[in-house]
N, C-alpha and C positions, 0 to 999 in steps of 0.2 A: 080424169083425163090421163090417158095412157101416153107416156112419154118415151118409153123404150119398147120397141116392137120386135119380138123374137119370131124367127121362122126357121124351118128346116127340120123340125123333129119328125118322127115317124116310127114305123116298125121296120126292124132290120134283123137279119139273121146273125148269129154269132160269127165273128170274123169279118163282118161287113163294115161299112163306113157311112158316115153322114157328115154334113156340114151345116152347122147352125149359124144364123146371121142375126144381128141385132142392130137395128137402125135407131138413131137418136137425133134429136134436134141439135143443131150446131151449138146452141147456147148451153146445152148439157155436155155434149161430147168434147168440145174444145177444152183441153187442159185437164180433163178428167182421167183418172185411172179407171179402166174398164175391166170387167171380169165376168166369169161364168161360175155359177154355183148350181148345185143340184140337191134335190131332196127326194129320196126314195120313200115309199110308203112306210110309215111307222118309224122313220128316222129323222134326225135333225138335218137341217140344211147344211151343206158342206161346200167348202171352196173347191173348185175344179182348176181354174187358171185365172191369172190376172195379167194385165199388160198396162204399163204406164204410158203417158202421152209420148214419151221419148222411146218407147219400145222395149223397156225392160220387162221380162216375163217371169212368172212364177207359176209352178204347177204343183198340184197334189201328187204325192208319191205314187198313188194308185193309177195315175194317168200318164206319168212321164214316159216318153218314148212312143206313146200311142196317140196323144192329142196334141194339137198345136193351135195356139191362140194368135190371132193377128188383128191388125186394125188398119183401116183405110181412112186416114185423117181428111182426105178430100171428100169422101163420101159419108163421113160421120157414121161409119159402120164398123162393128167388131165381129170377128168370125171365130168359130171353134171348129176346126177340122178334127174329126174323130175317126180313128182307124182301129182295126183289130178289136172291134167292140165285143164286150163280154156281157152275159146276162146281168152281172152285178152293176153294169153301167145304166141299167134301167132306172129312170127317175124323171122327174120334171126338172128341166134345166132353166135356170133364171139368169137373165142378163142383169148386170149391176153397173152403175156409174157412181163413182165416189169422188166428190169434190170437197176437200177438207174433211169436215165431220159429217157431211151430208151424204146419205146413201139413197139412190134412186133405183127402183126395181121395175123390171118388166113383169108381165103376167105369167110368163113361163111357157115352155113348149115341151110336150111329152116325148121322151125317147124310150122306146121299148125294144129290148134285144131278146129275141126269142126264136127258137127253131120254127 
């Protein structure tokens, strides 16, 4: 049963932009810290950005100033606005919901940055 549904991935040229979305059931989204992680081929999954229910944000150093995470608590959706994309941003991007010690993951959406 898929509980987090990501969308918005695709192929984009270097310097381009994409916006990822992740929709969740209210029972999961409410009160959860939401985040985006990514995993490139042959590498470990890494944190991209997180946002608490109250809106506190945290970013990986590699995306600071280029990516922005936001959440719409009325729509139970979290977004990742990605700009100035680089080839090294190529990865599968996963949505995460964390409630206490429980992590819930989406299936991921592929982002490819290539000329």
